[in-house]
All heavy atoms as a GROMACS GRO file, in nm:
protein
  613
    1MET      N    1   0.832  -0.794   0.422
    1MET     CA    2   0.714  -0.743   0.354
    1MET      C    3   0.753  -0.695   0.216
    1MET      O    4   0.854  -0.628   0.199
    1MET     CB    5   0.653  -0.630   0.434
    1MET     CG    6   0.541  -0.560   0.359
    1MET     SD    7   0.486  -0.415   0.445
    1MET     CE    8   0.344  -0.381   0.346
    2ASN      N    9   0.670  -0.726   0.118
    2ASN     CA   10   0.692  -0.680  -0.016
    2ASN      C   11   0.614  -0.550  -0.037
    2ASN      O   12   0.492  -0.549  -0.037
    2ASN     CB   13   0.649  -0.788  -0.116
    2ASN     CG   14   0.696  -0.758  -0.257
    2ASN    OD1   15   0.780  -0.673  -0.278
    2ASN    ND2   16   0.641  -0.830  -0.351
    3PHE      N   17   0.684  -0.442  -0.050
    3PHE     CA   18   0.625  -0.310  -0.067
    3PHE      C   19   0.577  -0.298  -0.211
    3PHE      O   20   0.654  -0.317  -0.304
    3PHE     CB   21   0.731  -0.205  -0.033
    3PHE     CG   22   0.679  -0.066  -0.018
    3PHE    CD1   23   0.586  -0.036   0.079
    3PHE    CD2   24   0.727   0.036  -0.098
    3PHE    CE1   25   0.539   0.094   0.095
    3PHE    CE2   26   0.682   0.166  -0.083
    3PHE     CZ   27   0.588   0.194   0.014
    4GLN      N   28   0.451  -0.268  -0.231
    4GLN     CA   29   0.388  -0.268  -0.362
    4GLN      C   30   0.375  -0.128  -0.422
    4GLN      O   31   0.361  -0.030  -0.350
    4GLN     CB   32   0.249  -0.332  -0.353
    4GLN     CG   33   0.248  -0.473  -0.301
    4GLN     CD   34   0.311  -0.569  -0.400
    4GLN    OE1   35   0.289  -0.560  -0.520
    4GLN    NE2   36   0.391  -0.661  -0.350
    5ARG      N   37   0.374  -0.124  -0.555
    5ARG     CA   38   0.356   0.000  -0.629
    5ARG      C   39   0.225   0.068  -0.589
    5ARG      O   40   0.221   0.190  -0.569
    5ARG     CB   41   0.358  -0.027  -0.779
    5ARG     CG   42   0.348   0.098  -0.863
    5ARG     CD   43   0.346   0.065  -1.013
    5ARG     NE   44   0.366   0.183  -1.092
    5ARG     CZ   45   0.272   0.271  -1.120
    5ARG    NH1   46   0.150   0.257  -1.071
    5ARG    NH2   47   0.300   0.377  -1.195
    6ASN      N   48   0.117  -0.009  -0.576
    6ASN     CA   49  -0.012   0.049  -0.541
    6ASN      C   50  -0.011   0.116  -0.404
    6ASN      O   51  -0.079   0.216  -0.383
    6ASN     CB   52  -0.122  -0.058  -0.545
    6ASN     CG   53  -0.153  -0.103  -0.685
    6ASN    OD1   54  -0.123  -0.034  -0.782
    6ASN    ND2   55  -0.212  -0.220  -0.697
    7ASP      N   56   0.066   0.060  -0.310
    7ASP     CA   57   0.080   0.122  -0.178
    7ASP      C   58   0.143   0.260  -0.191
    7ASP      O   59   0.097   0.358  -0.131
    7ASP     CB   60   0.168   0.037  -0.086
    7ASP     CG   61   0.112  -0.102  -0.061
    7ASP    OD1   62  -0.012  -0.116  -0.056
    7ASP    OD2   63   0.193  -0.195  -0.048
    8LEU      N   64   0.248   0.266  -0.269
    8LEU     CA   65   0.322   0.391  -0.287
    8LEU      C   66   0.238   0.494  -0.362
    8LEU      O   67   0.231   0.610  -0.321
    8LEU     CB   68   0.454   0.363  -0.360
    8LEU     CG   69   0.550   0.478  -0.378
    8LEU    CD1   70   0.582   0.547  -0.246
    8LEU    CD2   71   0.678   0.427  -0.442
    9ILE      N   72   0.173   0.453  -0.470
    9ILE     CA   73   0.088   0.544  -0.546
    9ILE      C   74  -0.025   0.596  -0.458
    9ILE      O   75  -0.057   0.715  -0.460
    9ILE     CB   76   0.031   0.474  -0.672
    9ILE    CG1   77   0.142   0.446  -0.774
    9ILE    CG2   78  -0.082   0.554  -0.736
    9ILE    CD1   79   0.200   0.570  -0.839
   10GLY      N   80  -0.085   0.509  -0.379
   10GLY     CA   81  -0.192   0.550  -0.289
   10GLY      C   82  -0.146   0.654  -0.189
   10GLY      O   83  -0.217   0.750  -0.160
   11PHE      N   84  -0.024   0.636  -0.136
   11PHE     CA   85   0.029   0.733  -0.042
   11PHE      C   86   0.056   0.867  -0.110
   11PHE      O   87   0.021   0.972  -0.057
   11PHE     CB   88   0.158   0.681   0.023
   11PHE     CG   89   0.218   0.780   0.118
   11PHE    CD1   90   0.166   0.796   0.246
   11PHE    CD2   91   0.325   0.860   0.080
   11PHE    CE1   92   0.219   0.890   0.334
   11PHE    CE2   93   0.378   0.953   0.167
   11PHE     CZ   94   0.326   0.968   0.295
   12LEU      N   95   0.118   0.863  -0.227
   12LEU     CA   96   0.147   0.987  -0.300
   12LEU      C   97   0.017   1.064  -0.329
   12LEU      O   98   0.011   1.185  -0.310
   12LEU     CB   99   0.219   0.958  -0.431
   12LEU     CG  100   0.361   0.904  -0.419
   12LEU    CD1  101   0.414   0.864  -0.556
   12LEU    CD2  102   0.454   1.005  -0.355
   13LYS      N  103  -0.083   0.992  -0.372
   13LYS     CA  104  -0.210   1.054  -0.408
   13LYS      C  105  -0.287   1.100  -0.284
   13LYS      O  106  -0.334   1.214  -0.279
   13LYS     CB  107  -0.294   0.955  -0.487
   13LYS     CG  108  -0.425   1.009  -0.535
   13LYS     CD  109  -0.500   0.906  -0.618
   13LYS     CE  110  -0.632   0.960  -0.666
   13LYS     NZ  111  -0.704   0.859  -0.746
   14GLY      N  112  -0.300   1.013  -0.185
   14GLY     CA  113  -0.382   1.043  -0.068
   14GLY      C  114  -0.319   1.137   0.032
   14GLY      O  115  -0.377   1.239   0.068
   15ALA      N  116  -0.199   1.105   0.076
   15ALA     CA  117  -0.136   1.182   0.183
   15ALA      C  118  -0.061   1.305   0.132
   15ALA      O  119  -0.055   1.407   0.200
   15ALA     CB  120  -0.040   1.093   0.261
   16LEU      N  121  -0.002   1.294   0.012
   16LEU     CA  122   0.079   1.405  -0.038
   16LEU      C  123   0.010   1.487  -0.147
   16LEU      O  124   0.066   1.583  -0.198
   16LEU     CB  125   0.213   1.352  -0.092
   16LEU     CG  126   0.300   1.278   0.011
   16LEU    CD1  127   0.432   1.236  -0.053
   16LEU    CD2  128   0.326   1.364   0.134
   17ASN      N  129  -0.112   1.447  -0.182
   17ASN     CA  130  -0.190   1.518  -0.284
   17ASN      C  131  -0.118   1.534  -0.417
   17ASN      O  132  -0.125   1.638  -0.482
   17ASN     CB  133  -0.235   1.655  -0.232
   17ASN     CG  134  -0.326   1.644  -0.112
   17ASN    OD1  135  -0.419   1.565  -0.114
   17ASN    ND2  136  -0.299   1.719  -0.008
   18VAL      N  137  -0.047   1.430  -0.459
   18VAL     CA  138   0.023   1.431  -0.586
   18VAL      C  139  -0.072   1.382  -0.694
   18VAL      O  140  -0.140   1.282  -0.677
   18VAL     CB  141   0.149   1.339  -0.580
   18VAL    CG1  142   0.211   1.322  -0.717
   18VAL    CG2  143   0.250   1.395  -0.481
   19ASP      N  144  -0.076   1.455  -0.806
   19ASP     CA  145  -0.153   1.409  -0.921
   19ASP      C  146  -0.072   1.298  -0.986
   19ASP      O  147   0.029   1.322  -1.049
   19ASP     CB  148  -0.174   1.524  -1.019
   19ASP     CG  149  -0.249   1.481  -1.145
   19ASP    OD1  150  -0.294   1.364  -1.152
   19ASP    OD2  151  -0.260   1.564  -1.237
   20VAL      N  152  -0.116   1.176  -0.966
   20VAL     CA  153  -0.040   1.059  -1.011
   20VAL      C  154  -0.078   1.014  -1.152
   20VAL      O  155  -0.024   0.915  -1.201
   20VAL     CB  156  -0.054   0.941  -0.913
   20VAL    CG1  157   0.007   0.975  -0.778
   20VAL    CG2  158  -0.199   0.899  -0.898
   21SER      N  159  -0.164   1.089  -1.219
   21SER     CA  160  -0.210   1.048  -1.352
   21SER      C  161  -0.095   1.041  -1.453
   21SER      O  162  -0.102   0.961  -1.546
   21SER     CB  163  -0.321   1.140  -1.402
   21SER     OG  164  -0.277   1.273  -1.410
   22ASP      N  165   0.005   1.124  -1.438
   22ASP     CA  166   0.119   1.124  -1.530
   22ASP      C  167   0.245   1.065  -1.469
   22ASP      O  168   0.352   1.074  -1.528
   22ASP     CB  169   0.150   1.267  -1.577
   22ASP     CG  170   0.040   1.322  -1.667
   22ASP    OD1  171  -0.025   1.242  -1.737
   22ASP    OD2  172   0.019   1.445  -1.666
   23VAL      N  173   0.235   1.008  -1.351
   23VAL     CA  174   0.352   0.954  -1.282
   23VAL      C  175   0.374   0.809  -1.323
   23VAL      O  176   0.289   0.724  -1.303
   23VAL     CB  177   0.338   0.965  -1.129
   23VAL    CG1  178   0.453   0.897  -1.057
   23VAL    CG2  179   0.328   1.111  -1.087
   24GLU      N  180   0.488   0.784  -1.384
   24GLU     CA  181   0.529   0.649  -1.424
   24GLU      C  182   0.637   0.601  -1.327
   24GLU      O  183   0.685   0.678  -1.243
   24GLU     CB  184   0.584   0.650  -1.566
   24GLU     CG  185   0.486   0.699  -1.671
   24GLU     CD  186   0.368   0.607  -1.691
   24GLU    OE1  187   0.385   0.484  -1.670
   24GLU    OE2  188   0.260   0.656  -1.728
   25ASP      N  189   0.679   0.477  -1.339
   25ASP     CA  190   0.782   0.423  -1.250
   25ASP      C  191   0.915   0.497  -1.260
   25ASP      O  192   0.991   0.499  -1.164
   25ASP     CB  193   0.804   0.274  -1.276
   25ASP     CG  194   0.691   0.189  -1.218
   25ASP    OD1  195   0.599   0.245  -1.154
   25ASP    OD2  196   0.697   0.068  -1.237
   26ASP      N  197   0.943   0.559  -1.375
   26ASP     CA  198   1.070   0.628  -1.393
   26ASP      C  199   1.057   0.781  -1.385
   26ASP      O  200   1.154   0.853  -1.407
   26ASP     CB  201   1.137   0.587  -1.524
   26ASP     CG  202   1.053   0.620  -1.646
   26ASP    OD1  203   0.933   0.657  -1.631
   26ASP    OD2  204   1.106   0.610  -1.758
   27THR      N  205   0.939   0.831  -1.352
   27THR     CA  206   0.920   0.975  -1.335
   27THR      C  207   1.001   1.022  -1.214
   27THR      O  208   0.986   0.968  -1.105
   27THR     CB  209   0.771   1.009  -1.313
   27THR    OG1  210   0.696   0.964  -1.425
   27THR    CG2  211   0.751   1.159  -1.292
   28LEU      N  212   1.085   1.122  -1.236
   28LEU     CA  213   1.163   1.177  -1.125
   28LEU      C  214   1.071   1.260  -1.036
   28LEU      O  215   1.008   1.354  -1.083
   28LEU     CB  216   1.280   1.260  -1.177
   28LEU     CG  217   1.381   1.183  -1.262
   28LEU    CD1  218   1.492   1.276  -1.310
   28LEU    CD2  219   1.439   1.065  -1.187
   29LEU      N  220   1.062   1.224  -0.912
   29LEU     CA  221   0.969   1.287  -0.820
   29LEU      C  222   1.027   1.412  -0.754
   29LEU      O  223   0.966   1.518  -0.755
   29LEU     CB  224   0.926   1.187  -0.713
   29LEU     CG  225   0.857   1.060  -0.763
   29LEU    CD1  226   0.837   0.962  -0.648
   29LEU    CD2  227   0.725   1.092  -0.831
   30PHE      N  228   1.142   1.399  -0.695
   30PHE     CA  229   1.203   1.509  -0.621
   30PHE      C  230   1.275   1.606  -0.716
   30PHE      O  231   1.259   1.727  -0.706
   30PHE     CB  232   1.299   1.455  -0.515
   30PHE     CG  233   1.353   1.560  -0.423
   30PHE    CD1  234   1.274   1.615  -0.323
   30PHE    CD2  235   1.482   1.604  -0.436
   30PHE    CE1  236   1.324   1.713  -0.238
   30PHE    CE2  237   1.534   1.701  -0.350
   30PHE     CZ  238   1.454   1.756  -0.252
   31SER      N  239   1.350   1.552  -0.809
   31SER     CA  240   1.431   1.636  -0.900
   31SER      C  241   1.345   1.728  -0.986
   31SER      O  242   1.390   1.835  -1.025
   31SER     CB  243   1.516   1.548  -0.991
   31SER     OG  244   1.612   1.477  -0.917
   32THR      N  245   1.223   1.685  -1.017
   32THR     CA  246   1.135   1.766  -1.102
   32THR      C  247   1.033   1.847  -1.022
   32THR      O  248   0.952   1.917  -1.081
   32THR     CB  249   1.060   1.677  -1.203
   32THR    OG1  250   0.982   1.581  -1.131
   32THR    CG2  251   1.157   1.607  -1.297
   33GLY      N  252   1.035   1.835  -0.891
   33GLY     CA  253   0.945   1.914  -0.807
   33GLY      C  254   0.807   1.852  -0.786
   33GLY      O  255   0.718   1.918  -0.734
   34VAL      N  256   0.787   1.727  -0.826
   34VAL     CA  257   0.660   1.661  -0.800
   34VAL      C  258   0.638   1.653  -0.649
   34VAL      O  259   0.527   1.674  -0.600
   34VAL     CB  260   0.654   1.520  -0.865
   34VAL    CG1  261   0.530   1.444  -0.823
   34VAL    CG2  262   0.663   1.531  -1.017
   35ILE      N  263   0.744   1.622  -0.575
   35ILE     CA  264   0.740   1.630  -0.429
   35ILE      C  265   0.856   1.717  -0.381
   35ILE      O  266   0.958   1.728  -0.448
   35ILE     CB  267   0.745   1.491  -0.360
   35ILE    CG1  268   0.874   1.416  -0.392
   35ILE    CG2  269   0.625   1.407  -0.398
   35ILE    CD1  270   0.891   1.286  -0.314
   36ASP      N  271   0.837   1.781  -0.267
   36ASP     CA  272   0.941   1.867  -0.212
   36ASP      C  273   1.008   1.799  -0.092
   36ASP      O  274   0.976   1.684  -0.060
   36ASP     CB  275   0.883   2.003  -0.172
   36ASP     CG  276   0.772   1.994  -0.069
   36ASP    OD1  277   0.759   1.890   0.001
   36ASP    OD2  278   0.696   2.091  -0.057
   37SER      N  279   1.097   1.869  -0.027
   37SER     CA  280   1.174   1.808   0.082
   37SER      C  281   1.084   1.770   0.200
   37SER      O  282   1.109   1.669   0.266
   37SER     CB  283   1.286   1.902   0.128
   37SER     OG  284   1.234   2.027   0.166
   38PHE      N  285   0.981   1.846   0.227
   38PHE     CA  286   0.889   1.811   0.336
   38PHE      C  287   0.812   1.683   0.302
   38PHE      O  288   0.792   1.596   0.386
   38PHE     CB  289   0.792   1.926   0.367
   38PHE     CG  290   0.860   2.045   0.425
   38PHE    CD1  291   0.875   2.160   0.350
   38PHE    CD2  292   0.912   2.044   0.554
   38PHE    CE1  293   0.940   2.271   0.402
   38PHE    CE2  294   0.976   2.154   0.608
   38PHE     CZ  295   0.990   2.268   0.531
   39SER      N  296   0.771   1.674   0.176
   39SER     CA  297   0.701   1.553   0.131
   39SER      C  298   0.794   1.432   0.135
   39SER      O  299   0.750   1.321   0.165
   39SER     CB  300   0.648   1.573  -0.011
   39SER     OG  301   0.550   1.674  -0.013
   40MET      N  302   0.920   1.455   0.105
   40MET     CA  303   1.017   1.345   0.108
   40MET      C  304   1.027   1.289   0.250
   40MET      O  305   1.033   1.169   0.269
   40MET     CB  306   1.154   1.390   0.058
   40MET     CG  307   1.258   1.280   0.056
   40MET     SD  308   1.221   1.144  -0.056
   40MET     CE  309   1.276   1.214  -0.209
   41ILE      N  310   1.028   1.377   0.349
   41ILE     CA  311   1.034   1.334   0.488
   41ILE      C  312   0.910   1.251   0.522
   41ILE      O  313   0.920   1.146   0.585
   41ILE     CB  314   1.049   1.454   0.583
   41ILE    CG1  315   1.187   1.518   0.563
   41ILE    CG2  316   1.030   1.411   0.729
   41ILE    CD1  317   1.203   1.653   0.629
   42GLU      N  318   0.793   1.298   0.480
   42GLU     CA  319   0.670   1.222   0.503
   42GLU      C  320   0.675   1.087   0.434
   42GLU      O  321   0.630   0.986   0.490
   42GLU     CB  322   0.549   1.301   0.453
   42GLU     CG  323   0.515   1.421   0.538
   42GLU     CD  324   0.391   1.491   0.488
   42GLU    OE1  325   0.285   1.425   0.481
   42GLU    OE2  326   0.401   1.610   0.454
   43LEU      N  327   0.729   1.084   0.313
   43LEU     CA  328   0.741   0.959   0.238
   43LEU      C  329   0.833   0.860   0.310
   43LEU      O  330   0.798   0.743   0.326
   43LEU     CB  331   0.794   0.989   0.098
   43LEU     CG  332   0.823   0.867   0.009
   43LEU    CD1  333   0.697   0.787  -0.016
   43LEU    CD2  334   0.886   0.913  -0.121
   44ILE      N  335   0.946   0.907   0.357
   44ILE     CA  336   1.040   0.820   0.430
   44ILE      C  337   0.974   0.766   0.557
   44ILE      O  338   0.983   0.647   0.588
   44ILE     CB  339   1.170   0.896   0.464
   44ILE    CG1  340   1.243   0.941   0.338
   44ILE    CG2  341   1.260   0.811   0.553
   44ILE    CD1  342   1.289   0.831   0.246
   45THR      N  343   0.905   0.852   0.629
   45THR     CA  344   0.835   0.812   0.751
   45THR      C  345   0.729   0.707   0.720
   45THR      O  346   0.716   0.607   0.792
   45THR     CB  347   0.771   0.934   0.820
   45THR    OG1  348   0.874   1.030   0.849
   45THR    CG2  349   0.699   0.896   0.947
   46TYR      N  350   0.655   0.726   0.612
   46TYR     CA  351   0.554   0.629   0.571
   46TYR      C  352   0.618   0.494   0.538
   46TYR      O  353   0.571   0.390   0.582
   46TYR     CB  354   0.477   0.682   0.450
   46TYR     CG  355   0.396   0.576   0.381
   46TYR    CD1  356   0.281   0.524   0.438
   46TYR    CD2  357   0.435   0.528   0.256
   46TYR    CE1  358   0.207   0.425   0.374
   46TYR    CE2  359   0.362   0.429   0.192
   46TYR     CZ  360   0.249   0.378   0.250
   46TYR     OH  361   0.176   0.281   0.187
   47ILE      N  362   0.725   0.497   0.461
   47ILE     CA  363   0.792   0.373   0.422
   47ILE      C  364   0.844   0.300   0.546
   47ILE      O  365   0.827   0.179   0.559
   47ILE     CB  366   0.906   0.400   0.322
   47ILE    CG1  367   0.848   0.447   0.189
   47ILE    CG2  368   0.994   0.276   0.303
   47ILE    CD1  369   0.949   0.501   0.092
   48GLU      N  370   0.906   0.372   0.638
   48GLU     CA  371   0.957   0.310   0.761
   48GLU      C  372   0.843   0.249   0.843
   48GLU      O  373   0.857   0.137   0.894
   48GLU     CB  374   1.034   0.412   0.844
   48GLU     CG  375   1.166   0.450   0.784
   48GLU     CD  376   1.239   0.556   0.865
   48GLU    OE1  377   1.174   0.633   0.940
   48GLU    OE2  378   1.363   0.561   0.853
   49SER      N  379   0.732   0.320   0.855
   49SER     CA  380   0.621   0.268   0.935
   49SER      C  381   0.551   0.150   0.867
   49SER      O  382   0.495   0.064   0.934
   49SER     CB  383   0.519   0.378   0.965
   49SER     OG  384   0.452   0.418   0.848
   50THR      N  385   0.559   0.144   0.736
   50THR     CA  386   0.494   0.037   0.661
   50THR      C  387   0.581  -0.088   0.649
   50THR      O  388   0.532  -0.200   0.657
   50THR     CB  389   0.457   0.086   0.520
   50THR    OG1  390   0.373   0.200   0.532
   50THR    CG2  391   0.386  -0.020   0.440
   51THR      N  392   0.712  -0.067   0.634
   51THR     CA  393   0.800  -0.180   0.606
   51THR      C  394   0.882  -0.225   0.725
   51THR      O  395   0.945  -0.329   0.720
   51THR     CB  396   0.896  -0.148   0.490
   51THR    OG1  397   0.982  -0.039   0.527
   51THR    CG2  398   0.819  -0.112   0.364
   52GLY      N  399   0.886  -0.147   0.831
   52GLY     CA  400   0.956  -0.190   0.951
   52GLY      C  401   1.084  -0.115   0.981
   52GLY      O  402   1.080  -0.014   1.049
   53PRO      N  403   1.198  -0.162   0.932
   53PRO     CA  404   1.324  -0.105   0.978
   53PRO      C  405   1.345   0.040   0.934
   53PRO      O  406   1.295   0.082   0.829
   53PRO     CB  407   1.430  -0.196   0.915
   53PRO     CG  408   1.363  -0.256   0.797
   53PRO     CD  409   1.217  -0.266   0.833
   54SER      N  410   1.417   0.113   1.019
   54SER     CA  411   1.452   0.251   0.986
   54SER      C  412   1.546   0.255   0.867
   54SER      O  413   1.626   0.165   0.846
   54SER     CB  414   1.521   0.318   1.105
   54SER     OG  415   1.433   0.329   1.213
   55ILE      N  416   1.534   0.362   0.790
   55ILE     CA  417   1.620   0.382   0.674
   55ILE      C  418   1.739   0.466   0.719
   55ILE      O  419   1.721   0.576   0.770
   55ILE     CB  420   1.543   0.451   0.561
   55ILE    CG1  421   1.427   0.362   0.517
   55ILE    CG2  422   1.636   0.484   0.444
   55ILE    CD1  423   1.328   0.428   0.423
   56PRO      N  424   1.860   0.415   0.702
   56PRO     CA  425   1.977   0.491   0.742
   56PRO      C  426   1.986   0.623   0.663
   56PRO      O  427   1.958   0.625   0.542
   56PRO     CB  428   2.095   0.400   0.706
   56PRO     CG  429   2.037   0.264   0.690
   56PRO     CD  430   1.895   0.284   0.647
   57PRO      N  431   2.023   0.732   0.730
   57PRO     CA  432   2.032   0.860   0.661
   57PRO      C  433   2.117   0.857   0.533
   57PRO      O  434   2.083   0.922   0.435
   57PRO     CB  435   2.094   0.954   0.766
   57PRO     CG  436   2.053   0.893   0.896
   57PRO     CD  437   2.053   0.744   0.872
   58GLY      N  438   2.222   0.779   0.535
   58GLY     CA  439   2.310   0.770   0.418
   58GLY      C  440   2.243   0.706   0.298
   58GLY      O  441   2.290   0.721   0.184
   59ASP      N  442   2.134   0.634   0.320
   59ASP     CA  443   2.060   0.569   0.211
   59ASP      C  444   1.956   0.661   0.148
   59ASP      O  445   1.899   0.628   0.044
   59ASP     CB  446   1.992   0.443   0.260
   59ASP     CG  447   2.087   0.327   0.281
   59ASP    OD1  448   2.208   0.344   0.258
   59ASP    OD2  449   2.039   0.220   0.320
   60ILE      N  450   1.929   0.773   0.212
   60ILE     CA  451   1.828   0.865   0.159
   60ILE      C  452   1.895   0.954   0.055
   60ILE      O  453   1.943   1.063   0.083
   60ILE     CB  454   1.762   0.946   0.272
   60ILE    CG1  455   1.700   0.851   0.374
   60ILE    CG2  456   1.657   1.041   0.214
   60ILE    CD1  457   1.648   0.917   0.500
   61THR      N  458   1.897   0.902  -0.067
   61THR     CA  459   1.960   0.969  -0.180
   61THR      C  460   1.863   0.970  -0.298
   61THR      O  461   1.765   0.895  -0.301
   61THR     CB  462   2.088   0.895  -0.223
   61THR    OG1  463   2.052   0.764  -0.270
   61THR    CG2  464   2.187   0.884  -0.108
   62LEU      N  465   1.895   1.054  -0.396
   62LEU     CA  466   1.814   1.055  -0.518
   62LEU      C  467   1.823   0.922  -0.590
   62LEU      O  468   1.726   0.877  -0.653
   62LEU     CB  469   1.857   1.169  -0.610
   62LEU     CG  470   1.830   1.310  -0.557
   62LEU    CD1  471   1.881   1.414  -0.654
   62LEU    CD2  472   1.683   1.330  -0.529
   63GLU      N  473   1.937   0.858  -0.579
   63GLU     CA  474   1.954   0.727  -0.643
   63GLU      C  475   1.853   0.626  -0.589
   63GLU      O  476   1.806   0.539  -0.662
   63GLU     CB  477   2.096   0.677  -0.621
   63GLU     CG  478   2.126   0.547  -0.693
   63GLU     CD  479   2.270   0.507  -0.679
   63GLU    OE1  480   2.357   0.584  -0.723
   63GLU    OE2  481   2.294   0.400  -0.622
   64ASN      N  482   1.818   0.638  -0.462
   64ASN     CA  483   1.725   0.543  -0.400
   64ASN      C  484   1.580   0.591  -0.394
   64ASN      O  485   1.489   0.509  -0.383
   64ASN     CB  486   1.770   0.510  -0.257
   64ASN     CG  487   1.897   0.430  -0.253
   64ASN    OD1  488   1.928   0.355  -0.344
   64ASN    ND2  489   1.974   0.448  -0.147
   65PHE      N  490   1.556   0.722  -0.400
   65PHE     CA  491   1.423   0.774  -0.370
   65PHE      C  492   1.366   0.876  -0.468
   65PHE      O  493   1.270   0.944  -0.436
   65PHE     CB  494   1.422   0.836  -0.229
   65PHE     CG  495   1.432   0.732  -0.121
   65PHE    CD1  496   1.555   0.699  -0.068
   65PHE    CD2  497   1.320   0.667  -0.076
   65PHE    CE1  498   1.566   0.602   0.030
   65PHE    CE2  499   1.330   0.569   0.023
   65PHE     CZ  500   1.453   0.537   0.076
   66ASP      N  501   1.423   0.887  -0.588
   66ASP     CA  502   1.375   0.991  -0.680
   66ASP      C  503   1.270   0.943  -0.779
   66ASP      O  504   1.223   1.021  -0.861
   66ASP     CB  505   1.492   1.054  -0.755
   66ASP     CG  506   1.460   1.194  -0.805
   66ASP    OD1  507   1.363   1.254  -0.756
   66ASP    OD2  508   1.532   1.244  -0.893
   67SER      N  509   1.231   0.819  -0.774
   67SER     CA  510   1.123   0.771  -0.860
   67SER      C  511   1.056   0.651  -0.793
   67SER      O  512   1.110   0.592  -0.700
   67SER     CB  513   1.177   0.729  -0.998
   67SER     OG  514   1.251   0.609  -0.988
   68ILE      N  515   0.940   0.619  -0.841
   68ILE     CA  516   0.868   0.504  -0.786
   68ILE      C  517   0.949   0.378  -0.804
   68ILE      O  518   0.963   0.298  -0.712
   68ILE     CB  519   0.729   0.492  -0.852
   68ILE    CG1  520   0.642   0.607  -0.803
   68ILE    CG2  521   0.665   0.358  -0.822
   68ILE    CD1  522   0.509   0.619  -0.872
   69GLY      N  523   1.006   0.361  -0.922
   69GLY     CA  524   1.087   0.242  -0.948
   69GLY      C  525   1.206   0.232  -0.855
   69GLY      O  526   1.236   0.123  -0.803
   70ARG      N  527   1.274   0.342  -0.832
   70ARG     CA  528   1.390   0.343  -0.742
   70ARG      C  529   1.350   0.313  -0.599
   70ARG      O  530   1.418   0.239  -0.528
   70ARG     CB  531   1.461   0.478  -0.748
   70ARG     CG  532   1.530   0.505  -0.880
   70ARG     CD  533   1.593   0.641  -0.881
   70ARG     NE  534   1.644   0.675  -1.013
   70ARG     CZ  535   1.711   0.786  -1.040
   70ARG    NH1  536   1.733   0.876  -0.943
   70ARG    NH2  537   1.754   0.810  -1.162
   71ILE      N  538   1.239   0.372  -0.556
   71ILE     CA  539   1.191   0.349  -0.419
   71ILE      C  540   1.157   0.202  -0.400
   71ILE      O  541   1.201   0.139  -0.303
   71ILE     CB  542   1.069   0.438  -0.388
   71ILE    CG1  543   1.110   0.585  -0.387
   71ILE    CG2  544   1.007   0.398  -0.254
   71ILE    CD1  545   0.993   0.683  -0.387
   72LEU      N  546   1.080   0.146  -0.491
   72LEU     CA  547   1.041   0.006  -0.480
   72LEU      C  548   1.161  -0.086  -0.483
   72LEU      O  549   1.170  -0.181  -0.404
   72LEU     CB  550   0.944  -0.032  -0.592
   72LEU     CG  551   0.806   0.034  -0.585
   72LEU    CD1  552   0.726   0.001  -0.709
   72LEU    CD2  553   0.732  -0.006  -0.459
   73SER      N  554   1.255  -0.058  -0.570
   73SER     CA  555   1.376  -0.138  -0.579
   73SER      C  556   1.454  -0.133  -0.448
   73SER      O  557   1.496  -0.237  -0.395
   73SER     CB  558   1.461  -0.090  -0.695
   73SER     OG  559   1.580  -0.164  -0.703
   74TYR      N  560   1.474  -0.014  -0.395
   74TYR     CA  561   1.549   0.003  -0.270
   74TYR      C  562   1.478  -0.068  -0.155
   74TYR      O  563   1.539  -0.148  -0.082
   74TYR     CB  564   1.569   0.152  -0.237
   74TYR     CG  565   1.626   0.171  -0.099
   74TYR    CD1  566   1.761   0.150  -0.074
   74TYR    CD2  567   1.543   0.204   0.008
   74TYR    CE1  568   1.813   0.164   0.053
   74TYR    CE2  569   1.594   0.219   0.136
   74TYR     CZ  570   1.730   0.198   0.158
   74TYR     OH  571   1.779   0.210   0.285
   75VAL      N  572   1.351  -0.038  -0.136
   75VAL     CA  573   1.277  -0.092  -0.021
   75VAL      C  574   1.271  -0.246  -0.028
   75VAL      O  575   1.295  -0.314   0.072
   75VAL     CB  576   1.136  -0.032  -0.012
   75VAL    CG1  577   1.051  -0.102   0.092
   75VAL    CG2  578   1.144   0.118   0.018
   76ASN      N  579   1.240  -0.298  -0.143
   76ASN     CA  580   1.228  -0.442  -0.156
   76ASN      C  581   1.362  -0.514  -0.149
   76ASN      O  582   1.369  -0.628  -0.105
   76ASN     CB  583   1.149  -0.480  -0.282
   76ASN     CG  584   1.002  -0.442  -0.268
   76ASN    OD1  585   0.945  -0.452  -0.160
   76ASN    ND2  586   0.943  -0.397  -0.375
   77SER      N  587   1.471  -0.447  -0.186
   77SER     CA  588   1.604  -0.508  -0.171
   77SER      C  589   1.643  -0.518  -0.024
   77SER      O  590   1.714  -0.610   0.015
   77SER     CB  591   1.709  -0.430  -0.250
   77SER     OG  592   1.739  -0.307  -0.185
   78ARG      N  593   1.596  -0.425   0.056
   78ARG     CA  594   1.625  -0.429   0.200
   78ARG      C  595   1.547  -0.539   0.270
   78ARG      O  596   1.590  -0.591   0.372
   78ARG     CB  597   1.590  -0.295   0.265
   78ARG     CG  598   1.684  -0.185   0.222
   78ARG     CD  599   1.671  -0.065   0.307
   78ARG     NE  600   1.706  -0.099   0.443
   78ARG     CZ  601   1.665  -0.035   0.550
   78ARG    NH1  602   1.586   0.069   0.538
   78ARG    NH2  603   1.700  -0.072   0.670
   79ALA      N  604   1.431  -0.573   0.215
   79ALA     CA  605   1.347  -0.675   0.277
   79ALA      C  606   1.394  -0.815   0.244
   79ALA      O  607   1.359  -0.909   0.314
   79ALA     CB  608   1.203  -0.658   0.230
   80ALA      N  609   1.475  -0.827   0.140
   80ALA     CA  610   1.520  -0.961   0.097
   80ALA      C  611   1.624  -1.018   0.189
   80ALA      O  612   1.690  -0.960   0.263
   80ALA     CB  613   1.576  -0.951  -0.044
   0.00000   0.00000   0.00000
């Protein structure tokens, strides 16, 4: 499955109540406090339920999950 930007933005806006009006693909989400650790857990759970395979704990890093661009890159590289 190809995980889309619109899917992720919709989840951030709808489920996590994030104001996405200023969120770009390179906006740091966790490092800047846009989302917190509880939201990160919800985000990981959403991604796993949407894309299929579980995400190994060692892959849950800021390098992979701190921006929309990083998340999309990570998730879609796993699907390839």
